[in-house]
C-alpha positions in Angstrom: 84.5 134.9 87.3 87.1 137.4 85.9 89.5 136.6 88.8 89.5 132.9 88.0 90.1 133.6 84.3 93.0 135.8 85.2 94.5 133.1 87.4 94.1 130.6 84.5 95.9 133.0 82.1 98.7 133.5 84.6 99.0 129.7 85.1 99.0 129.2 81.4 101.8 131.7 80.9 103.8 130.1 83.7 103.4 126.7 82.0 104.6 128.1 78.7 107.6 129.9 80.2 108.8 126.8 82.1 108.6 124.5 79.0 111.3 125.2 76.5 109.4 123.6 73.6 106.3 125.5 74.3 108.2 128.7 74.8 109.9 128.3 71.4 106.5 127.7 69.8 105.1 130.8 71.4 108.0 132.9 70.3 107.6 131.7 66.8 103.8 131.6 66.3 102.2 133.3 69.3 99.1 131.8 70.9 98.0 130.1 67.7 101.3 128.1 67.8 100.3 126.7 71.1 96.8 125.6 69.8 98.5 123.5 67.1 100.0 121.2 69.8 97.6 118.3 68.9 97.1 117.3 72.5 100.7 117.0 73.7 101.7 119.5 76.4 98.4 121.3 76.2 96.9 123.2 79.0 94.6 121.2 81.3 92.2 122.5 84.0 92.9 122.2 87.7 90.3 119.4 87.8 92.5 117.3 85.5 95.6 117.7 87.6 93.6 117.0 90.8 91.8 113.9 89.5 93.6 112.4 86.6 97.3 113.3 87.0 99.5 110.1 87.1 97.5 107.0 88.0 100.5 105.5 89.9 102.2 108.7 91.2 101.5 107.8 94.9 102.1 104.1 94.8 105.1 102.8 96.7 105.1 99.4 95.0 105.0 100.7 91.4 108.0 102.6 90.1 106.9 105.6 88.0 109.5 105.9 85.1 110.5 108.9 83.1 112.7 109.2 80.0 115.6 110.2 82.4 115.7 106.9 84.3 114.1 104.5 81.8 117.3 103.6 79.9 119.5 103.1 82.9 116.8 101.5 85.2 115.0 99.3 82.7 116.7 98.8 79.3 120.4 98.7 80.5 120.0 97.2 84.0 119.6 93.5 83.1 116.8 93.3 85.7 113.5 91.8 84.7 110.8 94.6 84.4 107.2 94.5 83.6 106.2 98.0 82.5 102.7 99.5 82.1 102.6 102.3 79.4 99.4 104.2 80.1 97.5 107.4 79.5 95.6 109.3 82.2 92.8 109.8 79.7 92.4 106.1 79.1 89.5 104.4 80.9 91.0 100.9 80.3 94.2 102.1 82.1 92.1 103.3 85.1 90.3 99.9 85.2 93.6 98.1 85.1 95.2 100.2 87.9 93.9 98.1 91.0 94.9 94.9 89.3 98.4 96.3 88.4 98.8 97.3 92.1 97.9 93.8 93.2 100.3 92.2 90.8 103.0 94.6 92.0 102.5 93.6 95.6 102.5 90.0 94.7 105.8 90.2 92.7 107.6 92.3 95.1 111.2 91.1 95.3 110.7 88.8 92.3 110.8 91.3 89.5 110.4 95.1 89.0 107.0 96.7 88.2 107.0 100.1 86.5 104.6 102.5 84.9 105.2 105.2 82.2 102.7 108.1 81.9 102.6 108.5 78.2 100.7 111.8 78.6 103.9 113.2 80.2 106.5 111.0 78.3 104.9 110.7 74.9 108.2 111.0 73.1 109.6 108.1 74.9 106.4 106.1 74.4 106.7 106.6 70.7 110.3 105.5 70.7 109.2 102.3 72.5 106.5 101.7 69.8 103.5 102.3 72.0 100.4 102.6 69.9 97.6 101.8 72.4 96.9 102.1 76.1 97.5 100.3 78.3 100.6 98.6 76.8 102.2 96.0 79.1 105.7 95.1 78.1 108.2 92.8 79.7 111.9 93.9 79.6 114.6 93.1 78.7 112.9 90.8 76.2 110.5 93.6 75.1 107.6 91.1 74.9 104.3 92.6 74.7 101.5 91.1 76.9 98.2 90.7 75.0 96.2 88.4 77.2 93.4 88.9 79.8 94.1 91.7 82.3 93.3 89.6 85.3 95.7 89.2 88.2 96.0 85.4 87.6 96.8 85.9 83.9 99.3 88.7 84.5 101.1 86.7 87.2 101.2 83.6 84.9 102.7 85.7 82.1 105.4 87.2 84.4 106.5 84.0 86.0 107.5 82.6 82.6 110.3 85.2 82.6 111.6 84.4 86.1 114.4 81.8 86.1 113.8 79.1 88.7 115.4 75.8 89.7 113.5 73.1 91.4 115.4 70.5 93.4 114.1 67.7 95.4 116.0 67.7 98.6 116.7 64.6 100.7 118.7 64.0 103.8 121.4 62.7 101.6 121.8 65.6 99.1 120.6 68.6 101.3 124.1 69.9 102.3 125.6 69.3 98.9 122.8 71.0 97.0 122.2 74.0 99.3 126.0 74.5 99.6 126.4 74.6 95.9 123.8 77.4 95.6 125.1 79.4 98.6 124.0 83.1 98.6 120.7 82.4 96.7 117.2 82.5 98.3 115.5 79.2 98.8 111.8 78.4 99.0 111.4 75.1 100.8 108.2 73.1 100.7 108.2 70.3 103.2 105.9 67.3 102.7 
């Protein structure tokens, strides 16, 4: 209907006005300049935003990262991160999402799990060398995961980046060993 088209045009104008890059393109080239956007920052229908916006936007266990916090939270933090670079248009990304959530819950407190929406953060994804979706990268080593996308395989890969010490405790060495590692978490398996 004409009313719906008018609302779409108003919404499009708002999107252009709030985005400095799009505003500059419009000022220079008019509507045609916006069409040359080659998929980045293009207008999407309400259905797109309702159904396909960020795959992980509502997940508490997965940290959605943007360019603003990526450097400080991931690259410069010294923490171990496993980051999923995805596109909301990628069917493989949508298929991986339930497994990524399970892996995140399993690894809570062990390492950090993040996700970057390359539809929104395409410039940062290019800077990180992302060429395909989903791209799963371990930080700070920047090692790309290329194995099977099962929970078991992903957990096995991540655990190779977690530093662990195994000690056999006896009545004789218990106080000395645990005392030397004071302040660290212990997992005790009793036989």
